[in-house]
N, CA, C, O and the ligand as a Tripos MOL2 file, in Angstrom:
@<TRIPOS>MOLECULE
protein
  253   251    64     0     0
PROTEIN
NO_CHARGES

@<TRIPOS>ATOM
      1 N          -0.7810  -25.7820   14.3400 N.3       1 MET1
      2 CA         -0.6670  -26.5300   15.6150 C.3       1 MET1
      3 C           0.3490  -25.8380   16.4590 C.2       1 MET1
      4 O           1.4960  -26.2750   16.5490 O.2       1 MET1
      5 N          -0.0570  -24.7620   17.0800 N.am      2 ASN2
      6 CA          0.8390  -24.0600   18.0210 C.3       2 ASN2
      7 C           0.1100  -23.7260   19.2760 C.2       2 ASN2
      8 O           0.1730  -22.6030   19.7750 O.2       2 ASN2
      9 N          -0.5970  -24.7270   19.7930 N.am      3 ASN3
     10 CA         -1.3540  -24.5530   20.9900 C.3       3 ASN3
     11 C          -0.4210  -24.3620   22.1640 C.2       3 ASN3
     12 O           0.7590  -24.7120   22.1180 O.2       3 ASN3
     13 N          -0.9970  -23.7800   23.2440 N.am      4 SER4
     14 CA         -0.2000  -23.6500   24.4770 C.3       4 SER4
     15 C           0.1710  -25.0300   24.9510 C.2       4 SER4
     16 O          -0.6360  -25.9550   24.8550 O.2       4 SER4
     17 N           1.3710  -25.1880   25.4610 N.am      5 VAL5
     18 CA          1.7770  -26.4240   26.0250 C.3       5 VAL5
     19 C           1.9600  -26.2990   27.5710 C.2       5 VAL5
     20 O           2.7360  -27.0280   28.1890 O.2       5 VAL5
     21 N           1.2400  -25.3840   28.1230 N.am      6 ASP6
     22 CA          1.2790  -25.2450   29.5520 C.3       6 ASP6
     23 C           0.8160  -26.4740   30.2960 C.2       6 ASP6
     24 O           1.3180  -26.8190   31.3660 O.2       6 ASP6
     25 N          -0.1630  -27.1240   29.6900 N.am      7 ASP7
     26 CA         -0.8160  -28.2440   30.3560 C.3       7 ASP7
     27 C          -0.0770  -29.5170   29.9790 C.2       7 ASP7
     28 O          -0.5830  -30.3230   29.1970 O.2       7 ASP7
     29 N           1.0830  -29.6960   30.5140 N.am      8 THR8
     30 CA          1.8780  -30.8290   30.1170 C.3       8 THR8
     31 C           1.4340  -32.1650   30.6840 C.2       8 THR8
     32 O           1.8810  -33.2240   30.2440 O.2       8 THR8
     33 N           0.5630  -32.0980   31.6490 N.am      9 GLN9
     34 CA          0.1300  -33.3750   32.2900 C.3       9 GLN9
     35 C          -0.8950  -34.0740   31.4730 C.2       9 GLN9
     36 O          -1.1900  -35.2350   31.7520 O.2       9 GLN9
     37 N          -1.4560  -33.4510   30.4860 N.am     10 HIS10
     38 CA         -2.4800  -34.0610   29.6080 C.3      10 HIS10
     39 C          -2.0250  -33.8790   28.1840 C.2      10 HIS10
     40 O          -2.4800  -32.9520   27.5130 O.2      10 HIS10
     41 N          -1.1710  -34.7010   27.7120 N.am     11 LYS11
     42 CA         -0.5710  -34.3430   26.4520 C.3      11 LYS11
     43 C          -1.5230  -34.3530   25.2430 C.2      11 LYS11
     44 O          -1.2150  -33.7640   24.2070 O.2      11 LYS11
     45 N          -2.6570  -35.0100   25.3760 N.am     12 PHE12
     46 CA         -3.5990  -35.0310   24.2380 C.3      12 PHE12
     47 C          -4.6940  -33.9710   24.4160 C.2      12 PHE12
     48 O          -5.4560  -33.7080   23.4860 O.2      12 PHE12
     49 N          -4.7720  -33.3780   25.5810 N.am     13 VAL13
     50 CA         -5.8980  -32.4790   25.8130 C.3      13 VAL13
     51 C          -5.8470  -31.2590   24.9330 C.2      13 VAL13
     52 O          -4.8280  -30.5730   24.8430 O.2      13 VAL13
     53 N          -6.9350  -31.0060   24.3000 N.am     14 SER14
     54 CA         -7.0400  -29.7690   23.5470 C.3      14 SER14
     55 C          -8.4240  -29.1340   23.9450 C.2      14 SER14
     56 O          -9.2680  -29.7700   24.5770 O.2      14 SER14
     57 N          -8.5830  -27.9340   23.5610 N.am     15 HIS15
     58 CA         -9.7880  -27.2140   23.9150 C.3      15 HIS15
     59 C         -10.2650  -26.5260   22.6720 C.2      15 HIS15
     60 O          -9.5740  -25.6630   22.1310 O.2      15 HIS15
     61 N         -11.4620  -26.9030   22.2000 N.am     16 SER16
     62 CA        -11.9970  -26.3890   20.9920 C.3      16 SER16
     63 C         -13.3560  -25.8210   21.1930 C.2      16 SER16
     64 O         -14.1250  -26.3140   22.0190 O.2      16 SER16
     65 N         -13.6770  -24.7680   20.4390 N.am     17 VAL17
     66 CA        -14.9800  -24.2040   20.5270 C.3      17 VAL17
     67 C         -15.8550  -24.8400   19.4740 C.2      17 VAL17
     68 O         -15.4220  -24.9840   18.3310 O.2      17 VAL17
     69 N         -17.0430  -25.2180   19.8080 N.am     18 VAL18
     70 CA        -17.9890  -25.8550   18.8860 C.3      18 VAL18
     71 C         -19.2040  -24.9340   18.6900 C.2      18 VAL18
     72 O         -19.8020  -24.4650   19.6580 O.2      18 VAL18
     73 N         -19.5380  -24.6980   17.4870 N.am     19 SER19
     74 CA        -20.7550  -23.9260   17.2390 C.3      19 SER19
     75 C         -21.9660  -24.8560   17.2990 C.2      19 SER19
     76 O         -21.8600  -26.0570   17.0470 O.2      19 SER19
     77 N         -23.1070  -24.2780   17.6360 N.am     20 GLU20
     78 CA        -24.2710  -25.1010   17.7270 C.3      20 GLU20
     79 C         -24.6280  -25.7190   16.4080 C.2      20 GLU20
     80 O         -25.2500  -26.7810   16.3800 O.2      20 GLU20
     81 N         -24.2620  -25.1010   15.3180 N.am     21 GLY21
     82 CA        -24.5410  -25.6920   14.0580 C.3      21 GLY21
     83 C         -23.8080  -27.0060   13.7830 C.2      21 GLY21
     84 O         -24.1440  -27.7450   12.8580 O.2      21 GLY21
     85 N         -22.8290  -27.2660   14.5870 N.am     22 GLU22
     86 CA        -22.0410  -28.5450   14.4270 C.3      22 GLU22
     87 C         -22.6350  -29.6580   15.2220 C.2      22 GLU22
     88 O         -22.1650  -30.7920   15.1270 O.2      22 GLU22
     89 N         -23.6680  -29.3860   16.0170 N.am     23 LEU23
     90 CA        -24.2540  -30.4270   16.8230 C.3      23 LEU23
     91 C         -25.0910  -31.3650   15.9800 C.2      23 LEU23
     92 O         -25.6520  -30.8840   14.9950 O.2      23 LEU23
     93 N         -25.2380  -32.6480   16.2560 N.am     24 PRO24
     94 CA        -24.5400  -33.3190   17.3660 C.3      24 PRO24
     95 C         -23.0050  -33.4000   16.9930 C.2      24 PRO24
     96 O         -22.6210  -33.6530   15.8510 O.2      24 PRO24
     97 N         -22.2250  -33.1780   17.9880 N.am     25 PHE25
     98 CA        -20.7960  -33.0860   17.8080 C.3      25 PHE25
     99 C         -20.1570  -34.3580   18.2710 C.2      25 PHE25
    100 O         -20.4800  -34.8820   19.3370 O.2      25 PHE25
    101 N         -19.2210  -34.8690   17.4420 N.am     26 HIS26
    102 CA        -18.5200  -36.0730   17.8880 C.3      26 HIS26
    103 C         -17.0140  -35.8690   17.8680 C.2      26 HIS26
    104 O         -16.4560  -34.9880   17.2130 O.2      26 HIS26
    105 N         -16.4090  -36.7550   18.6370 N.am     27 CYS27
    106 CA        -14.9310  -36.7190   18.7180 C.3      27 CYS27
    107 C         -14.4290  -38.1120   18.3280 C.2      27 CYS27
    108 O         -15.0100  -39.1110   18.7520 O.2      27 CYS27
    109 N         -13.3730  -38.1950   17.5390 N.am     28 PRO28
    110 CA        -12.6580  -37.1220   17.0030 C.3      28 PRO28
    111 C         -13.5030  -36.3380   15.9430 C.2      28 PRO28
    112 O         -14.2560  -36.9430   15.1800 O.2      28 PRO28
    113 N         -13.3670  -35.0380   15.9160 N.am     29 PRO29
    114 CA        -14.1220  -34.2380   14.9700 C.3      29 PRO29
    115 C         -13.7320  -34.5660   13.5490 C.2      29 PRO29
    116 O         -12.6360  -35.0630   13.2880 O.2      29 PRO29
    117 N         -14.6610  -34.2760   12.6110 N.am     30 LYS30
    118 CA        -14.2450  -34.4130   11.1980 C.3      30 LYS30
    119 C         -13.2450  -33.2840   10.9490 C.2      30 LYS30
    120 O         -13.2110  -32.2940   11.6800 O.2      30 LYS30
    121 N         -12.4760  -33.4410    9.9600 N.am     31 ASP31
    122 CA        -11.4270  -32.5030    9.6390 C.3      31 ASP31
    123 C         -10.2710  -32.4900   10.6050 C.2      31 ASP31
    124 O          -9.5060  -31.5270   10.6580 O.2      31 ASP31
    125 N         -10.1420  -33.5540   11.3670 N.am     32 THR32
    126 CA         -9.0010  -33.5930   12.2310 C.3      32 THR32
    127 C          -8.0170  -34.6280   11.7490 C.2      32 THR32
    128 O          -8.4190  -35.6210   11.1420 O.2      32 THR32
    129 N          -6.7760  -34.4330   11.9950 N.am     33 GLN33
    130 CA         -5.7840  -35.3940   11.6230 C.3      33 GLN33
    131 C          -5.7520  -36.5600   12.6020 C.2      33 GLN33
    132 O          -5.0730  -37.5580   12.3590 O.2      33 GLN33
    133 N          -6.4800  -36.4370   13.7020 N.am     34 LYS34
    134 CA         -6.4880  -37.4620   14.7280 C.3      34 LYS34
    135 C          -7.7550  -38.3240   14.6090 C.2      34 LYS34
    136 O          -8.1620  -38.9840   15.5660 O.2      34 LYS34
    137 N          -8.3580  -38.3050   13.4380 N.am     35 TRP35
    138 CA         -9.6080  -38.9480   13.2360 C.3      35 TRP35
    139 C          -9.6030  -40.4040   13.6210 C.2      35 TRP35
    140 O         -10.6560  -40.9350   13.9740 O.2      35 TRP35
    141 N          -8.4880  -41.0680   13.5740 N.am     36 ASN36
    142 CA         -8.4390  -42.5110   13.8510 C.3      36 ASN36
    143 C          -7.8960  -42.7920   15.2480 C.2      36 ASN36
    144 O          -7.5070  -43.9310   15.5070 O.2      36 ASN36
    145 N          -7.8480  -41.8630   16.1320 N.am     37 MET37
    146 CA         -7.1720  -42.2130   17.3960 C.3      37 MET37
    147 C          -8.0960  -42.9270   18.3750 C.2      37 MET37
    148 O          -7.5970  -43.5030   19.3420 O.2      37 MET37
    149 N          -9.3770  -42.9220   18.1880 N.am     38 HIS38
    150 CA        -10.2730  -43.6230   19.0350 C.3      38 HIS38
    151 C         -11.6390  -43.6970   18.3580 C.2      38 HIS38
    152 O         -11.9230  -42.9210   17.4460 O.2      38 HIS38
    153 N         -12.5040  -44.6480   18.8090 N.am     39 PRO39
    154 CA        -13.8110  -44.7130   18.1750 C.3      39 PRO39
    155 C         -14.6070  -43.4360   18.2750 C.2      39 PRO39
    156 O         -14.4750  -42.6830   19.2400 O.2      39 PRO39
    157 N         -15.4230  -43.1960   17.2900 N.am     40 LYS40
    158 CA        -16.1800  -41.9150   17.3000 C.3      40 LYS40
    159 C         -17.1620  -41.9520   18.4570 C.2      40 LYS40
    160 O         -17.8370  -42.9550   18.6900 O.2      40 LYS40
    161 N         -17.2280  -40.8640   19.1610 N.am     41 VAL41
    162 CA        -18.1430  -40.8000   20.3000 C.3      41 VAL41
    163 C         -18.8020  -39.4010   20.3140 C.2      41 VAL41
    164 O         -18.1610  -38.3770   20.0780 O.2      41 VAL41
    165 N         -20.0610  -39.4200   20.5910 N.am     42 TYR42
    166 CA        -20.8000  -38.1100   20.6060 C.3      42 TYR42
    167 C         -20.5230  -37.4370   21.9530 C.2      42 TYR42
    168 O         -20.5440  -38.0750   23.0060 O.2      42 TYR42
    169 N         -20.2650  -36.1430   21.8860 N.am     43 ILE43
    170 CA        -19.9350  -35.4000   23.0980 C.3      43 ILE43
    171 C         -21.2280  -34.8190   23.7040 C.2      43 ILE43
    172 O         -22.0540  -34.2360   23.0020 O.2      43 ILE43
    173 N         -21.3710  -34.9940   24.9990 N.am     44 GLN44
    174 CA        -22.4840  -34.4130   25.7500 C.3      44 GLN44
    175 C         -22.0350  -33.1120   26.3430 C.2      44 GLN44
    176 O         -20.9730  -33.0240   26.9590 O.2      44 GLN44
    177 N         -22.8430  -32.1080   26.1550 N.am     45 PHE45
    178 CA        -22.5090  -30.7830   26.6640 C.3      45 PHE45
    179 C         -23.3900  -30.4970   27.8550 C.2      45 PHE45
    180 O         -24.6000  -30.7240   27.8210 O.2      45 PHE45
    181 N         -22.7680  -29.9910   28.9200 N.am     46 ASP46
    182 CA        -23.5680  -29.6280   30.1300 C.3      46 ASP46
    183 C         -24.2370  -28.2860   29.9330 C.2      46 ASP46
    184 O         -24.2210  -27.6920   28.8550 O.2      46 ASP46
    185 N         -24.8540  -27.8170   31.0810 N.am     47 LYS47
    186 CA        -25.6140  -26.6080   30.9940 C.3      47 LYS47
    187 C         -24.7210  -25.4030   30.6960 C.2      47 LYS47
    188 O         -25.1960  -24.3980   30.1670 O.2      47 LYS47
    189 N         -23.4790  -25.4920   31.0200 N.am     48 LYS48
    190 CA        -22.5460  -24.3900   30.7400 C.3      48 LYS48
    191 C         -21.9720  -24.4950   29.3330 C.2      48 LYS48
    192 O         -21.1310  -23.6940   28.9250 O.2      48 LYS48
    193 N         -22.4430  -25.4950   28.6050 N.am     49 GLY49
    194 CA        -21.9210  -25.6750   27.2600 C.3      49 GLY49
    195 C         -20.5850  -26.3040   27.2060 C.2      49 GLY49
    196 O         -19.8730  -26.1460   26.2140 O.2      49 GLY49
    197 N         -20.2010  -27.0200   28.2370 N.am     50 LYS50
    198 CA        -18.8780  -27.6390   28.2510 C.3      50 LYS50
    199 C         -19.0430  -29.1650   28.1220 C.2      50 LYS50
    200 O         -19.9750  -29.7850   28.6340 O.2      50 LYS50
    201 N         -18.1040  -29.6860   27.4260 N.am     51 GLY51
    202 CA        -18.1250  -31.1320   27.2550 C.3      51 GLY51
    203 C         -16.7010  -31.6230   27.1180 C.2      51 GLY51
    204 O         -15.7920  -30.8460   26.8260 O.2      51 GLY51
    205 N         -16.5090  -32.9090   27.3300 N.am     52 ALA52
    206 CA        -15.2110  -33.5290   27.2080 C.3      52 ALA52
    207 C         -15.3050  -34.8830   26.6430 C.2      52 ALA52
    208 O         -16.2750  -35.5990   26.8890 O.2      52 ALA52
    209 N         -14.3240  -35.2630   25.8870 N.am     53 CYS53
    210 CA        -14.3060  -36.5620   25.3140 C.3      53 CYS53
    211 C         -13.7990  -37.6110   26.2860 C.2      53 CYS53
    212 O         -12.7030  -37.4630   26.8260 O.2      53 CYS53
    213 N         -14.5840  -38.6930   26.5290 N.am     54 PRO54
    214 CA        -14.1420  -39.6850   27.4530 C.3      54 PRO54
    215 C         -12.9450  -40.5380   27.0080 C.2      54 PRO54
    216 O         -12.3040  -41.1930   27.8290 O.2      54 PRO54
    217 N         -12.6620  -40.5230   25.7430 N.am     55 TYR55
    218 CA        -11.5490  -41.2950   25.2210 C.3      55 TYR55
    219 C         -10.2320  -40.5140   25.3140 C.2      55 TYR55
    220 O          -9.2630  -41.0030   25.8940 O.2      55 TYR55
    221 N         -10.1970  -39.3130   24.7510 N.am     56 CYS56
    222 CA         -8.9300  -38.6320   24.6060 C.3      56 CYS56
    223 C          -8.8150  -37.4350   25.5680 C.2      56 CYS56
    224 O          -7.7410  -36.8510   25.7070 O.2      56 CYS56
    225 N          -9.9400  -37.0710   26.2370 N.am     57 GLY57
    226 CA         -9.8930  -35.9780   27.1970 C.3      57 GLY57
    227 C          -9.9330  -34.6100   26.5520 C.2      57 GLY57
    228 O          -9.7680  -33.6080   27.2470 O.2      57 GLY57
    229 N         -10.1440  -34.5310   25.2530 N.am     58 SER58
    230 CA        -10.2730  -33.2330   24.5590 C.3      58 SER58
    231 C         -11.4730  -32.5130   25.1450 C.2      58 SER58
    232 O         -12.5190  -33.1200   25.3760 O.2      58 SER58
    233 N         -11.3250  -31.2610   25.3770 N.am     59 ARG59
    234 CA        -12.4170  -30.4180   25.9240 C.3      59 ARG59
    235 C         -13.0640  -29.5990   24.8620 C.2      59 ARG59
    236 O         -12.3860  -29.0370   24.0020 O.2      59 ARG59
    237 N         -14.3650  -29.5180   24.9040 N.am     60 TYR60
    238 CA        -15.0810  -28.7410   23.9530 C.3      60 TYR60
    239 C         -16.0250  -27.8090   24.6290 C.2      60 TYR60
    240 O         -16.5220  -28.1250   25.7100 O.2      60 TYR60
    241 N         -16.2990  -26.6680   24.0440 N.am     61 GLU61
    242 CA        -17.1270  -25.6610   24.5760 C.3      61 GLU61
    243 C         -17.9760  -25.0860   23.4720 C.2      61 GLU61
    244 O         -17.4990  -24.7230   22.3960 O.2      61 GLU61
    245 N         -19.3070  -25.0180   23.7960 N.am     62 LEU62
    246 CA        -20.2130  -24.3950   22.7960 C.3      62 LEU62
    247 C         -19.9370  -22.9080   22.7940 C.2      62 LEU62
    248 O         -19.7900  -22.2930   23.8510 O.2      62 LEU62
    249 N         -19.8670  -22.3360   21.6220 N.am     63 GLY63
    250 CA        -19.5930  -20.9450   21.5090 C.3      63 GLY63
    251 C         -20.1860  -20.3060   20.2780 C.2      63 GLY63
    252 O         -20.0190  -19.1050   20.0660 O.2      63 GLY63
    253 ZN        -11.7690  -37.7160   21.6270 Zn       64 ZN64
@<TRIPOS>BOND
     1     1     2 1
     2     2     3 1
     3     3     4 2
     4     3     5 am
     5     5     6 1
     6     6     7 1
     7     7     8 2
     8     7     9 am
     9     9    10 1
    10    10    11 1
    11    11    12 2
    12    11    13 am
    13    13    14 1
    14    14    15 1
    15    15    16 2
    16    15    17 am
    17    17    18 1
    18    18    19 1
    19    19    20 2
    20    19    21 am
    21    21    22 1
    22    22    23 1
    23    23    24 2
    24    23    25 am
    25    25    26 1
    26    26    27 1
    27    27    28 2
    28    27    29 am
    29    29    30 1
    30    30    31 1
    31    31    32 2
    32    31    33 am
    33    33    34 1
    34    34    35 1
    35    35    36 2
    36    35    37 am
    37    37    38 1
    38    38    39 1
    39    39    40 2
    40    39    41 am
    41    41    42 1
    42    42    43 1
    43    43    44 2
    44    43    45 am
    45    45    46 1
    46    46    47 1
    47    47    48 2
    48    47    49 am
    49    49    50 1
    50    50    51 1
    51    51    52 2
    52    51    53 am
    53    53    54 1
    54    54    55 1
    55    55    56 2
    56    55    57 am
    57    57    58 1
    58    58    59 1
    59    59    60 2
    60    59    61 am
    61    61    62 1
    62    62    63 1
    63    63    64 2
    64    63    65 am
    65    65    66 1
    66    66    67 1
    67    67    68 2
    68    67    69 am
    69    69    70 1
    70    70    71 1
    71    71    72 2
    72    71    73 am
    73    73    74 1
    74    74    75 1
    75    75    76 2
    76    75    77 am
    77    77    78 1
    78    78    79 1
    79    79    80 2
    80    79    81 am
    81    81    82 1
    82    82    83 1
    83    83    84 2
    84    83    85 am
    85    85    86 1
    86    86    87 1
    87    87    88 2
    88    87    89 am
    89    89    90 1
    90    90    91 1
    91    91    92 2
    92    91    93 am
    93    93    94 1
    94    94    95 1
    95    95    96 2
    96    95    97 am
    97    97    98 1
    98    98    99 1
    99    99   100 2
   100    99   101 am
   101   101   102 1
   102   102   103 1
   103   103   104 2
   104   103   105 am
   105   105   106 1
   106   106   107 1
   107   107   108 2
   108   107   109 am
   109   109   110 1
   110   110   111 1
   111   111   112 2
   112   111   113 am
   113   113   114 1
   114   114   115 1
   115   115   116 2
   116   115   117 am
   117   117   118 1
   118   118   119 1
   119   119   120 2
   120   119   121 am
   121   121   122 1
   122   122   123 1
   123   123   124 2
   124   123   125 am
   125   125   126 1
   126   126   127 1
   127   127   128 2
   128   127   129 am
   129   129   130 1
   130   130   131 1
   131   131   132 2
   132   131   133 am
   133   133   134 1
   134   134   135 1
   135   135   136 2
   136   135   137 am
   137   137   138 1
   138   138   139 1
   139   139   140 2
   140   139   141 am
   141   141   142 1
   142   142   143 1
   143   143   144 2
   144   143   145 am
   145   145   146 1
   146   146   147 1
   147   147   148 2
   148   147   149 am
   149   149   150 1
   150   150   151 1
   151   151   152 2
   152   151   153 am
   153   153   154 1
   154   154   155 1
   155   155   156 2
   156   155   157 am
   157   157   158 1
   158   158   159 1
   159   159   160 2
   160   159   161 am
   161   161   162 1
   162   162   163 1
   163   163   164 2
   164   163   165 am
   165   165   166 1
   166   166   167 1
   167   167   168 2
   168   167   169 am
   169   169   170 1
   170   170   171 1
   171   171   172 2
   172   171   173 am
   173   173   174 1
   174   174   175 1
   175   175   176 2
   176   175   177 am
   177   177   178 1
   178   178   179 1
   179   179   180 2
   180   179   181 am
   181   181   182 1
   182   182   183 1
   183   183   184 2
   184   183   185 am
   185   185   186 1
   186   186   187 1
   187   187   188 2
   188   187   189 am
   189   189   190 1
   190   190   191 1
   191   191   192 2
   192   191   193 am
   193   193   194 1
   194   194   195 1
   195   195   196 2
   196   195   197 am
   197   197   198 1
   198   198   199 1
   199   199   200 2
   200   199   201 am
   201   201   202 1
   202   202   203 1
   203   203   204 2
   204   203   205 am
   205   205   206 1
   206   206   207 1
   207   207   208 2
   208   207   209 am
   209   209   210 1
   210   210   211 1
   211   211   212 2
   212   211   213 am
   213   213   214 1
   214   214   215 1
   215   215   216 2
   216   215   217 am
   217   217   218 1
   218   218   219 1
   219   219   220 2
   220   219   221 am
   221   221   222 1
   222   222   223 1
   223   223   224 2
   224   223   225 am
   225   225   226 1
   226   226   227 1
   227   227   228 2
   228   227   229 am
   229   229   230 1
   230   230   231 1
   231   231   232 2
   232   231   233 am
   233   233   234 1
   234   234   235 1
   235   235   236 2
   236   235   237 am
   237   237   238 1
   238   238   239 1
   239   239   240 2
   240   239   241 am
   241   241   242 1
   242   242   243 1
   243   243   244 2
   244   243   245 am
   245   245   246 1
   246   246   247 1
   247   247   248 2
   248   247   249 am
   249   249   250 1
   250   250   251 1
   251   251   252 2
@<TRIPOS>SUBSTRUCTURE
     1 MET1         2 RESIDUE 1 A MET
     2 ASN2         6 RESIDUE 1 A ASN
     3 ASN3        10 RESIDUE 1 A ASN
     4 SER4        14 RESIDUE 1 A SER
     5 VAL5        18 RESIDUE 1 A VAL
     6 ASP6        22 RESIDUE 1 A ASP
     7 ASP7        26 RESIDUE 1 A ASP
     8 THR8        30 RESIDUE 1 A THR
     9 GLN9        34 RESIDUE 1 A GLN
    10 HIS10       38 RESIDUE 1 A HIS
    11 LYS11       42 RESIDUE 1 A LYS
    12 PHE12       46 RESIDUE 1 A PHE
    13 VAL13       50 RESIDUE 1 A VAL
    14 SER14       54 RESIDUE 1 A SER
    15 HIS15       58 RESIDUE 1 A HIS
    16 SER16       62 RESIDUE 1 A SER
    17 VAL17       66 RESIDUE 1 A VAL
    18 VAL18       70 RESIDUE 1 A VAL
    19 SER19       74 RESIDUE 1 A SER
    20 GLU20       78 RESIDUE 1 A GLU
    21 GLY21       82 RESIDUE 1 A GLY
    22 GLU22       86 RESIDUE 1 A GLU
    23 LEU23       90 RESIDUE 1 A LEU
    24 PRO24       94 RESIDUE 1 A PRO
    25 PHE25       98 RESIDUE 1 A PHE
    26 HIS26      102 RESIDUE 1 A HIS
    27 CYS27      106 RESIDUE 1 A CYS
    28 PRO28      110 RESIDUE 1 A PRO
    29 PRO29      114 RESIDUE 1 A PRO
    30 LYS30      118 RESIDUE 1 A LYS
    31 ASP31      122 RESIDUE 1 A ASP
    32 THR32      126 RESIDUE 1 A THR
    33 GLN33      130 RESIDUE 1 A GLN
    34 LYS34      134 RESIDUE 1 A LYS
    35 TRP35      138 RESIDUE 1 A TRP
    36 ASN36      142 RESIDUE 1 A ASN
    37 MET37      146 RESIDUE 1 A MET
    38 HIS38      150 RESIDUE 1 A HIS
    39 PRO39      154 RESIDUE 1 A PRO
    40 LYS40      158 RESIDUE 1 A LYS
    41 VAL41      162 RESIDUE 1 A VAL
    42 TYR42      166 RESIDUE 1 A TYR
    43 ILE43      170 RESIDUE 1 A ILE
    44 GLN44      174 RESIDUE 1 A GLN
    45 PHE45      178 RESIDUE 1 A PHE
    46 ASP46      182 RESIDUE 1 A ASP
    47 LYS47      186 RESIDUE 1 A LYS
    48 LYS48      190 RESIDUE 1 A LYS
    49 GLY49      194 RESIDUE 1 A GLY
    50 LYS50      198 RESIDUE 1 A LYS
    51 GLY51      202 RESIDUE 1 A GLY
    52 ALA52      206 RESIDUE 1 A ALA
    53 CYS53      210 RESIDUE 1 A CYS
    54 PRO54      214 RESIDUE 1 A PRO
    55 TYR55      218 RESIDUE 1 A TYR
    56 CYS56      222 RESIDUE 1 A CYS
    57 GLY57      226 RESIDUE 1 A GLY
    58 SER58      230 RESIDUE 1 A SER
    59 ARG59      234 RESIDUE 1 A ARG
    60 TYR60      238 RESIDUE 1 A TYR
    61 GLU61      242 RESIDUE 1 A GLU
    62 LEU62      246 RESIDUE 1 A LEU
    63 GLY63      250 RESIDUE 1 A GLY
    64 ZN64       253 GROUP 0 **** ****
């Protein structure tokens, strides 16, 4: 856990790359220590492969 802390205005925001093999992808992701921070929600990815969690604001990108 040594992510950049430049984005101090969104303390919970993270940016993770999701492989297509992980779809359908939900947040909080499995294998996260934040699994209990909000109800599980499936992330919708747009045409650019970007998605964001409506609960915690984590950003995901297909890669
Ligand atoms: Zn989330």
